N, C-alpha and C positions, 0 to 999 in steps of 0.2 A: 504494500500500500504506500502510495506516495503521500507525503505530509503537506498539507496546505499551511502556509505561513502568511500572516498579514504583511502587506508592504506599506510604504510610507503613504501612498495615495489613499489606501483603505483607512489607515489610522487618522489621517486628516479629515476624511469624510465622516468617520465615526465621531470625531471630536466636534465637528461642525454641527452634526445632528444633536449631540448632547447639549451644546450651547443653544440651539434652536428650541429644543424641547424644554430645557430646564433653566436657561439663562446662564450668565457668567460673562467673563471678559475674554474676548478673542485675543489671540496673539500667540506667536511662535518665536521663542528665543532663537538667536542666530545659530545656536548649536543644536537645536531641536531635532533636525533630521539626522545629524551625525550621532546624537545620543540614541535615537531609536535604532539606527543601523547597528550600533554597538550592542544594544540589547538583543536584537535579532540574531546577531552572530553568536552570542552566548547561548541563546535558546537552541539554535541548530546543533550545538555541541553537547546537548543533553539527551540521554536515552529516555524514552517513554513520554507519551502525550501529556499525562497529568504532571509529571516532573517538569516538562517544558512549560506547561500552563502556569505552574506555581512560580517558576522563575520569571516568566513574562509578566505575570500579575504583580509580583513584588517590585520588580525593576521598573515597570511602567508607572506604578503608583508613586514611587518615590522620586523618579527622574522628573526633571522639569522640561519635558518634551514640549509641553504647551504652558501658557501662562496661567491657565485655569482649567477646571473640570477634569483633572487627571484621575480622580477616583472613579467617576462615571465612565470616562473613556476607557480606562484600564479594565474595568469589569466587563463592559460590553465587548471589547476586543477579545478578552479571554473566553467569554461565553461563546462567541462566534468561532474562535480558534478551536475550542473543544468540539462544537457541533460540526464544524467542517471536517473534523478528524474522527467522527463517530463517537464522541464523548459528550458529556454534559456536566454541568455544575450541580452538585447534590442539594444545594440550598436554593429555595425559591422565595423566601421571605425577604423583601427589600430592606427591612430594618436590620435583620441579622447580617445581610450582606454589607450594608453600609457600616455597621459597627466593626465588622471584621476588617474591612478595607481601611477604615480610619485607624485601626490599631495594628495594622499589618506588620509593623516593625517589631512587635512582641513575639512574632513567630518566625521560625526558621523555614527553609524551603520544604523540608519533609513534612512539617506541620501544615503548611499551606497546601501541599499536595494532598494530604489526608483530608483536609477540609473541603477541597474542591471535589475529591472523589467520593467521600463518604459523609460529608457534612458534620464531622466531629472535630472538636477542638481538644487539645491535650487535657485540660481540666475535666472535660466531659468524659473522656476515655477512662480516666482514673477514678471517677466517682464511685464511692462505695468500697474502695480499697483502703486498708489501713496502712500506716507507715511500716515499711519493711516488707510489704507483700510483693 
């Protein structure tokens, strides 16, 4: 199976749509496209669709590829990336997604991958277990 990857044109259109729907400040820093290309190069070096999606999500979310709307743009880009590659995000509640994306720096790539694939966070996975278990 060949893997579909977003390109710069796709990301710009996704960003424009997020601004149109939800508002925000348009703008692309001079390094925006180069930053995206660097992220995409990193994604291509990872095995597994969900691992790639986790890397893409975190890196897009924290990079200043655009001046505004990076949380929305990164989520939509990753959802489409997964769907184009026969995957999907396990969470559908917009508030849960927003909270996770807002706090994404709390999680490493493996935890983000688990959240995308199964909808679980580290503290949820360990509920009910005592210390030392």
